[in-house]
TORPA-4810 file (N, C-alpha, C, O; in nm, 3 decimals):
<nodes>
NODE_1_0.085_-0.117_0.000_0.000_0.000_0.000_0.089_0.123_0.000_0.174_0.138_0.087_M
NODE_2_0.069_0.211_-0.098_0.151_0.332_-0.105_0.078_0.446_-0.037_-0.044_0.453_-0.037_S
NODE_3_0.155_0.533_0.019_0.099_0.649_0.087_0.127_0.772_0.004_0.238_0.792_-0.046_T
NODE_4_0.026_0.854_-0.010_0.042_0.978_-0.084_0.117_1.078_0.004_0.064_1.118_0.108_N
NODE_5_0.240_1.121_-0.035_0.317_1.213_0.048_0.246_1.347_0.069_0.270_1.413_0.170_P
NODE_6_0.160_1.386_-0.023_0.091_1.514_-0.008_-0.007_1.511_0.108_-0.043_1.617_0.161_A
NODE_7_-0.052_1.392_0.150_-0.149_1.382_0.258_-0.085_1.369_0.396_-0.154_1.381_0.497_R
NODE_8_0.044_1.344_0.400_0.110_1.330_0.529_0.136_1.469_0.588_0.172_1.562_0.516_L
NODE_9_0.118_1.483_0.717_0.149_1.613_0.777_0.298_1.638_0.767_0.380_1.549_0.787_P
NODE_10_0.331_1.760_0.735_0.472_1.795_0.724_0.529_1.824_0.861_0.468_1.894_0.942_R
NODE_11_0.645_1.770_0.887_0.713_1.801_1.012_0.786_1.934_0.995_0.842_1.963_0.889_A
NODE_12_0.785_2.011_1.099_0.859_2.136_1.095_1.008_2.105_1.097_1.049_2.007_1.160_L
NODE_13_1.089_2.185_1.031_1.233_2.165_1.043_1.273_2.173_1.189_1.212_2.246_1.267_P
NODE_14_1.376_2.097_1.227_1.417_2.091_1.367_1.442_2.229_1.425_1.408_2.254_1.541_A
NODE_15_1.499_2.318_1.346_1.531_2.451_1.398_1.406_2.533_1.428_1.411_2.625_1.509_S
NODE_16_1.291_2.500_1.364_1.166_2.570_1.394_1.083_2.495_1.496_1.015_2.557_1.578_R
NODE_17_1.087_2.362_1.492_1.002_2.282_1.580_1.032_2.308_1.727_0.940_2.311_1.809_A
NODE_18_1.157_2.325_1.761_1.192_2.348_1.901_1.285_2.469_1.914_1.386_2.465_1.985_N
NODE_19_1.249_2.575_1.846_1.333_2.695_1.842_1.359_2.751_1.982_1.468_2.799_2.009_A
NODE_20_1.259_2.745_2.069_1.279_2.800_2.203_1.385_2.720_2.278_1.472_2.776_2.344_K
NODE_21_1.378_2.588_2.266_1.477_2.503_2.333_1.614_2.520_2.269_1.714_2.531_2.340_E
NODE_22_1.620_2.521_2.136_1.750_2.530_2.068_1.819_2.664_2.093_1.941_2.674_2.077_R
NODE_23_1.743_2.766_2.131_1.802_2.895_2.161_1.855_2.906_2.303_1.921_3.004_2.338_G
NODE_24_1.828_2.805_2.387_1.872_2.805_2.526_2.014_2.750_2.534_2.037_2.634_2.498_D
NODE_25_2.110_2.830_2.580_2.249_2.783_2.584_2.271_2.656_2.666_2.371_2.587_2.644_P
NODE_26_2.181_2.623_2.758_2.197_2.501_2.838_2.138_2.378_2.769_2.158_2.266_2.815_A
NODE_27_2.065_2.398_2.660_2.001_2.285_2.591_2.105_2.203_2.516_2.201_2.258_2.463_A
NODE_28_2.085_2.071_2.512_2.182_1.984_2.441_2.193_2.018_2.291_2.300_2.002_2.233_P
NODE_29_2.085_2.062_2.230_2.087_2.092_2.087_2.120_2.238_2.055_2.102_2.282_1.941_G
NODE_30_2.167_2.313_2.154_2.196_2.455_2.133_2.296_2.477_2.020_2.399_2.410_2.010_F
NODE_31_2.260_2.573_1.936_2.352_2.622_1.833_2.346_2.773_1.839_2.238_2.830_1.849_R
NODE_32_2.460_2.838_1.834_2.466_2.983_1.848_2.374_3.053_1.747_2.314_3.155_1.780_I
NODE_33_2.362_2.999_1.627_2.277_3.060_1.525_2.130_3.060_1.562_2.052_3.140_1.510_E
NODE_34_2.090_2.971_1.653_1.951_2.962_1.697_1.923_3.050_1.819_1.809_3.056_1.866_D
NODE_35_2.023_3.118_1.869_2.005_3.203_1.985_1.944_3.338_1.943_2.003_3.409_1.862_S
NODE_36_1.827_3.372_1.998_1.769_3.503_1.966_1.864_3.617_2.004_1.870_3.718_1.933_P
NODE_37_1.937_3.602_2.115_2.028_3.708_2.156_2.145_3.722_2.059_2.190_3.834_2.031_F
NODE_38_2.193_3.611_2.008_2.300_3.617_1.908_2.250_3.691_1.784_2.320_3.777_1.730_F
NODE_39_2.129_3.658_1.739_2.073_3.723_1.620_2.043_3.871_1.647_2.067_3.956_1.561_Q
NODE_40_1.989_3.902_1.766_1.962_4.042_1.799_2.092_4.121_1.803_2.098_4.234_1.754_M
NODE_41_2.197_4.062_1.861_2.325_4.130_1.869_2.385_4.152_1.731_2.439_4.260_1.703_N
NODE_42_2.376_4.052_1.645_2.427_4.068_1.507_2.350_4.178_1.435_2.409_4.261_1.365_R
NODE_43_2.219_4.179_1.452_2.136_4.280_1.387_2.167_4.419_1.442_2.186_4.514_1.366_T
NODE_44_2.173_4.431_1.574_2.203_4.560_1.635_2.343_4.608_1.596_2.364_4.727_1.572_A
NODE_45_2.438_4.515_1.589_2.573_4.551_1.548_2.579_4.597_1.404_2.647_4.695_1.372_G
NODE_46_2.508_4.526_1.317_2.504_4.565_1.175_2.438_4.702_1.160_2.482_4.785_1.081_S
NODE_47_2.330_4.723_1.236_2.261_4.852_1.233_2.354_4.963_1.282_2.365_5.068_1.218_Y
NODE_48_2.420_4.941_1.395_2.508_5.044_1.453_2.620_5.079_1.355_2.652_5.196_1.338_A
NODE_49_2.678_4.978_1.292_2.786_5.003_1.196_2.735_5.086_1.078_2.797_5.186_1.040_F
NODE_50_2.622_5.046_1.021_2.566_5.118_0.906_2.522_5.259_0.947_2.541_5.354_0.871_A
NODE_51_2.462_5.271_1.066_2.415_5.402_1.112_2.533_5.494_1.139_2.527_5.612_1.105_M
NODE_52_2.639_5.444_1.200_2.757_5.527_1.225_2.811_5.582_1.094_2.845_5.700_1.085_E
NODE_53_2.819_5.497_0.992_2.867_5.543_0.862_2.775_5.649_0.803_2.821_5.751_0.753_Q
NODE_54_2.646_5.626_0.810_2.549_5.720_0.754_2.551_5.853_0.829_2.544_5.959_0.768_A
NODE_55_2.560_5.847_0.962_2.560_5.969_1.042_2.689_6.049_1.027_2.690_6.172_1.039_L
NODE_56_2.797_5.979_1.000_2.925_6.047_0.978_2.913_6.147_0.863_2.978_6.252_0.864_R
NODE_57_2.832_6.114_0.764_2.814_6.201_0.648_2.748_6.335_0.686_2.763_6.433_0.614_A
NODE_58_2.677_6.338_0.798_2.616_6.463_0.844_2.681_6.509_0.976_2.620_6.582_1.055_V
NODE_59_2.804_6.465_0.997_2.888_6.509_1.109_2.824_6.485_1.245_2.824_6.573_1.331_D
NODE_60_2.770_6.364_1.264_2.717_6.327_1.396_2.744_6.180_1.422_2.807_6.113_1.341_T
NODE_61_2.696_6.130_1.534_2.714_5.989_1.569_2.589_5.941_1.643_2.496_6.017_1.668_D
NODE_62_2.589_5.814_1.678_2.470_5.754_1.739_2.434_5.816_1.874_2.317_5.848_1.894_I
NODE_63_2.528_5.834_1.967_2.487_5.897_2.094_2.427_6.036_2.075_2.327_6.069_2.139_P
NODE_64_2.486_6.118_1.987_2.431_6.252_1.961_2.292_6.241_1.900_2.202_6.317_1.936_R
NODE_65_2.275_6.146_1.807_2.145_6.125_1.743_2.039_6.086_1.847_1.929_6.141_1.847_W
NODE_66_2.073_5.991_1.933_1.977_5.947_2.035_1.938_6.062_2.127_1.820_6.082_2.156_R
NODE_67_2.037_6.136_2.173_2.009_6.248_2.265_1.922_6.353_2.196_1.823_6.398_2.253_V
NODE_68_1.960_6.391_2.074_1.880_6.491_2.002_1.737_6.444_1.979_1.643_6.521_1.999_L
NODE_69_1.720_6.319_1.939_1.585_6.267_1.913_1.501_6.269_2.041_1.385_6.309_2.038_M
NODE_70_1.558_6.225_2.152_1.482_6.223_2.277_1.448_6.364_2.324_1.335_6.389_2.367_L
NODE_71_1.543_6.456_2.315_1.516_6.594_2.356_1.412_6.657_2.265_1.328_6.735_2.310_A
NODE_72_1.418_6.624_2.137_1.323_6.679_2.040_1.182_6.625_2.064_1.086_6.702_2.069_H
NODE_73_1.170_6.493_2.080_1.038_6.431_2.094_0.978_6.446_2.233_0.856_6.460_2.246_E
NODE_74_1.061_6.444_2.336_1.009_6.440_2.472_1.039_6.564_2.555_0.996_6.575_2.669_R
NODE_75_1.113_6.658_2.498_1.158_6.774_2.572_1.045_6.860_2.624_0.941_6.870_2.559_G
NODE_76_1.062_6.922_2.738_1.181_6.906_2.821_1.185_6.769_2.889_1.085_6.719_2.941_P
NODE_77_1.304_6.710_2.887_1.326_6.576_2.942_1.453_6.582_3.027_1.547_6.653_2.993_V
NODE_78_1.454_6.507_3.136_1.569_6.512_3.226_1.689_6.439_3.167_1.676_6.352_3.081_S
NODE_79_1.807_6.477_3.215_1.930_6.412_3.172_1.923_6.262_3.204_1.964_6.179_3.123_V
NODE_80_1.873_6.229_3.322_1.860_6.088_3.363_1.769_6.009_3.271_1.799_5.894_3.237_G
NODE_81_1.657_6.070_3.230_1.566_6.001_3.139_1.631_5.982_3.002_1.613_5.878_2.938_Q
NODE_82_1.706_6.080_2.958_1.777_6.066_2.830_1.877_5.951_2.839_1.882_5.866_2.750_I
NODE_83_1.956_5.948_2.947_2.055_5.841_2.963_1.988_5.703_2.961_2.035_5.611_2.894_A
NODE_84_1.879_5.691_3.036_1.810_5.562_3.043_1.753_5.521_2.908_1.771_5.407_2.865_E
NODE_85_1.685_5.612_2.840_1.620_5.579_2.714_1.717_5.567_2.597_1.691_5.495_2.501_N
NODE_86_1.829_5.638_2.605_1.930_5.630_2.499_2.028_5.515_2.523_2.117_5.491_2.442_A
NODE_87_2.010_5.446_2.635_2.098_5.336_2.675_2.244_5.385_2.679_2.333_5.329_2.616_V
NODE_88_2.262_5.493_2.755_2.394_5.552_2.775_2.420_5.562_2.925_2.327_5.576_3.004_L
NODE_89_2.547_5.553_2.964_2.582_5.581_3.103_2.550_5.728_3.128_2.560_5.811_3.038_K
NODE_90_2.511_5.759_3.251_2.476_5.896_3.286_2.590_5.992_3.254_2.567_6.101_3.202_L
NODE_91_2.713_5.951_3.285_2.827_6.039_3.258_2.845_6.063_3.107_2.878_6.174_3.066_S
NODE_92_2.823_5.961_3.027_2.834_5.976_2.882_2.723_6.066_2.830_2.748_6.156_2.749_T
NODE_93_2.601_6.043_2.876_2.488_6.126_2.834_2.513_6.272_2.870_2.486_6.362_2.791_A
NODE_94_2.564_6.296_2.990_2.591_6.431_3.035_2.693_6.499_2.943_2.675_6.615_2.905_T
NODE_95_2.800_6.428_2.908_2.902_6.486_2.819_2.845_6.517_2.681_2.873_6.622_2.624_K
NODE_96_2.764_6.425_2.627_2.703_6.447_2.496_2.610_6.569_2.502_2.613_6.654_2.414_V
NODE_97_2.530_6.575_2.606_2.435_6.686_2.623_2.510_6.818_2.634_2.470_6.918_2.573_I
NODE_98_2.618_6.821_2.710_2.696_6.944_2.724_2.757_6.988_2.590_2.757_7.107_2.558_Q
NODE_99_2.807_6.893_2.513_2.863_6.928_2.380_2.754_6.982_2.289_2.775_7.080_2.217_R
NODE_100_2.637_6.919_2.291_2.526_6.965_2.207_2.477_7.103_2.252_2.438_7.185_2.169_L
NODE_101_2.479_7.127_2.382_2.445_7.260_2.434_2.547_7.363_2.384_2.510_7.471_2.338_R
NODE_102_2.676_7.328_2.392_2.781_7.420_2.349_2.773_7.451_2.200_2.817_7.556_2.155_D
NODE_103_2.717_7.357_2.123_2.699_7.377_1.979_2.568_7.451_1.947_2.539_7.480_1.831_E
NODE_104_2.491_7.483_2.050_2.367_7.556_2.030_2.249_7.471_1.988_2.149_7.523_1.939_G
NODE_105_2.261_7.339_2.006_2.153_7.248_1.964_2.056_7.214_2.078_1.944_7.172_2.052_L
NODE_106_2.100_7.231_2.202_2.018_7.202_2.318_2.020_7.318_2.416_2.115_7.397_2.420_L
NODE_107_1.914_7.327_2.495_1.904_7.422_2.605_1.884_7.338_2.731_1.806_7.243_2.732_V
NODE_108_1.956_7.374_2.839_1.943_7.307_2.967_1.886_7.404_3.069_1.925_7.521_3.075_L
NODE_109_1.792_7.354_3.148_1.731_7.437_3.253_1.708_7.350_3.377_1.693_7.229_3.368_R
NODE_110_1.705_7.416_3.491_1.669_7.344_3.614_1.525_7.296_3.601_1.440_7.365_3.544_R
NODE_111_1.499_7.178_3.653_1.364_7.123_3.648_1.267_7.210_3.725_1.302_7.263_3.830_G
NODE_112_1.147_7.224_3.675_1.045_7.308_3.741_0.998_7.247_3.872_0.978_7.318_3.971_R
NODE_113_0.981_7.115_3.874_0.928_7.052_3.995_1.040_7.010_4.091_1.015_6.990_4.210_S
NODE_114_1.163_6.997_4.040_1.276_6.955_4.124_1.401_7.026_4.074_1.450_6.997_3.964_D
NODE_115_1.452_7.118_4.153_1.567_7.198_4.114_1.695_7.118_4.099_1.793_7.168_4.043_G
NODE_116_1.697_6.994_4.149_1.816_6.908_4.134_1.823_6.844_3.997_1.927_6.791_3.958_R
NODE_117_1.713_6.847_3.925_1.703_6.784_3.794_1.731_6.887_3.685_1.687_7.002_3.694_V
NODE_118_1.805_6.845_3.583_1.830_6.932_3.468_1.743_6.884_3.353_1.752_6.769_3.310_T
NODE_119_1.659_6.974_3.304_1.573_6.943_3.189_1.643_6.988_3.061_1.715_7.088_3.059_D
NODE_120_1.620_6.911_2.955_1.686_6.933_2.827_1.579_6.944_2.719_1.482_6.869_2.718_V
NODE_121_1.599_7.038_2.628_1.512_7.047_2.510_1.596_7.098_2.394_1.702_7.157_2.413_R
NODE_122_1.546_7.076_2.273_1.619_7.122_2.155_1.592_7.270_2.130_1.488_7.324_2.168_T
NODE_123_1.688_7.334_2.065_1.672_7.471_2.017_1.620_7.462_1.874_1.601_7.353_1.821_T
NODE_124_1.598_7.576_1.811_1.559_7.576_1.669_1.668_7.510_1.584_1.638_7.436_1.490_A
NODE_125_1.794_7.536_1.618_1.905_7.472_1.544_1.905_7.322_1.570_1.936_7.243_1.480_A
NODE_126_1.871_7.281_1.692_1.861_7.139_1.725_1.750_7.072_1.647_1.765_6.959_1.599_G
NODE_127_1.637_7.141_1.635_1.525_7.087_1.556_1.564_7.072_1.409_1.525_6.975_1.344_D
NODE_128_1.641_7.167_1.357_1.688_7.158_1.218_1.784_7.040_1.202_1.779_6.970_1.101_A
NODE_129_1.871_7.019_1.300_1.963_6.905_1.295_1.887_6.773_1.300_1.921_6.678_1.230_A
NODE_130_1.782_6.769_1.382_1.699_6.648_1.391_1.637_6.617_1.255_1.633_6.501_1.214_V
NODE_131_1.588_6.717_1.185_1.526_6.696_1.054_1.625_6.632_0.957_1.589_6.542_0.881_A
NODE_132_1.749_6.679_0.958_1.852_6.622_0.870_1.884_6.479_0.910_1.892_6.390_0.825_I
NODE_133_1.902_6.457_1.039_1.937_6.324_1.089_1.825_6.224_1.064_1.850_6.108_1.035_I
NODE_134_1.701_6.270_1.075_1.588_6.179_1.050_1.587_6.131_0.906_1.550_6.016_0.879_R
NODE_135_1.628_6.214_0.813_1.635_6.170_0.673_1.741_6.062_0.655_1.719_5.964_0.584_Q
NODE_136_1.855_6.079_0.720_1.961_5.978_0.716_1.911_5.848_0.776_1.928_5.741_0.717_V
NODE_137_1.848_5.856_0.894_1.796_5.738_0.961_1.686_5.671_0.880_1.674_5.549_0.879_A
NODE_138_1.606_5.751_0.811_1.497_5.698_0.729_1.550_5.613_0.615_1.493_5.508_0.583_S
NODE_139_1.657_5.657_0.554_1.716_5.581_0.443_1.759_5.442_0.491_1.733_5.342_0.423_T
NODE_140_1.823_5.437_0.606_1.867_5.309_0.660_1.747_5.224_0.704_1.745_5.103_0.681_L
NODE_141_1.648_5.287_0.765_1.527_5.216_0.807_1.459_5.150_0.686_1.425_5.032_0.690_Y
NODE_142_1.442_5.227_0.580_1.375_5.173_0.461_1.454_5.057_0.400_1.395_4.962_0.351_R
NODE_143_1.586_5.065_0.404_1.669_4.956_0.354_1.652_4.832_0.442_1.635_4.721_0.391_R
NODE_144_1.656_4.850_0.572_1.648_4.737_0.664_1.512_4.666_0.658_1.505_4.544_0.672_A
NODE_145_1.405_4.742_0.638_1.271_4.686_0.643_1.203_4.679_0.507_1.080_4.670_0.499_F
NODE_146_1.281_4.682_0.400_1.223_4.687_0.265_1.132_4.570_0.232_1.034_4.588_0.159_R
NODE_147_1.159_4.451_0.283_1.076_4.335_0.250_1.000_4.281_0.372_0.963_4.164_0.377_D
NODE_148_0.979_4.368_0.468_0.909_4.330_0.591_0.782_4.415_0.602_0.788_4.538_0.594_I
NODE_149_0.667_4.348_0.620_0.542_4.424_0.622_0.514_4.484_0.760_0.579_4.452_0.859_D
NODE_150_0.416_4.572_0.763_0.382_4.648_0.883_0.343_4.557_1.000_0.380_4.584_1.114_A
NODE_151_0.270_4.450_0.972_0.230_4.358_1.079_0.351_4.291_1.143_0.356_4.276_1.265_N
NODE_152_0.448_4.253_1.061_0.570_4.192_1.115_0.648_4.292_1.199_0.706_4.255_1.301_D
NODE_153_0.650_4.416_1.157_0.720_4.519_1.235_0.651_4.539_1.369_0.718_4.547_1.472_I
NODE_154_0.519_4.545_1.370_0.445_4.558_1.496_0.472_4.439_1.587_0.493_4.456_1.707_Q
NODE_155_0.473_4.319_1.531_0.499_4.198_1.609_0.641_4.201_1.665_0.663_4.165_1.781_Q
NODE_156_0.737_4.243_1.585_0.875_4.253_1.630_0.887_4.350_1.747_0.953_4.319_1.847_L
NODE_157_0.824_4.464_1.737_0.828_4.563_1.845_0.764_4.507_1.971_0.817_4.526_2.081_I
NODE_158_0.652_4.438_1.957_0.586_4.377_2.074_0.676_4.274_2.140_0.690_4.272_2.262_R
NODE_159_0.736_4.188_2.060_0.823_4.082_2.115_0.945_4.144_2.183_0.980_4.105_2.295_I
NODE_160_1.010_4.239_2.118_1.128_4.301_2.178_1.092_4.373_2.307_1.170_4.371_2.402_L
NODE_161_0.976_4.437_2.311_0.931_4.505_2.433_0.909_4.404_2.546_0.945_4.431_2.660_S
NODE_162_0.851_4.290_2.514_0.830_4.186_2.615_0.963_4.132_2.666_0.979_4.111_2.786_R
NODE_163_1.058_4.110_2.576_1.189_4.059_2.617_1.257_4.160_2.710_1.312_4.123_2.813_I
NODE_164_1.253_4.288_2.673_1.315_4.389_2.757_1.249_4.394_2.894_1.317_4.403_2.996_E
NODE_165_1.117_4.389_2.897_1.044_4.390_3.024_1.086_4.270_3.110_1.109_4.284_3.230_K
NODE_166_1.095_4.153_3.048_1.136_4.032_3.121_1.278_4.048_3.176_1.305_4.007_3.289_N
NODE_167_1.367_4.106_3.097_1.504_4.123_3.143_1.514_4.225_3.257_1.600_4.212_3.344_L
NODE_168_1.429_4.323_3.257_1.431_4.425_3.363_1.365_4.376_3.492_1.390_4.431_3.599_R
NODE_169_1.281_4.275_3.482_1.213_4.226_3.603_1.312_4.147_3.690_1.407_4.087_3.640_S
NODE_170_1.286_4.149_3.819_1.376_4.080_3.911_1.337_3.936_3.934_1.415_3.859_3.991_T
NODE_171_1.221_3.897_3.890_1.174_3.759_3.913_1.211_3.669_3.799_1.180_3.550_3.801_A
</nodes>
């Protein structure tokens, strides 16, 4: 008796069938290529390298871009909030902010509700710099996501947000 192969259920490839297990470094079948963190790191590294090159063309870098974007979108925003959201050490964020202030791109003021806090916002020149930098970032974004649809991007953002939340939790 012959069996029609089209009627048999297809088995998922091993790398998909147990992807969660294969991504666990303690699992017997672990392979570095199956690690979500390895892939995220490769992607983030490739992005950072490409972004650094692109930003160099407009005389800036990633820390300056992150600080300017946060001050532009959320300003006035505290130095501490910028450091946390830009994933920078407080001392590094402070130095970047001071340089951007000295270049006339940011304004610093004592916080209204707490005088110990320094609030940061962009100046008109800072807003103009943000517009230029956003065009550079847009070019790279469009290249990176050219064959990825909006639903996949939303799903990616949701998953990455959940992973970050899990990593920040103490339990």
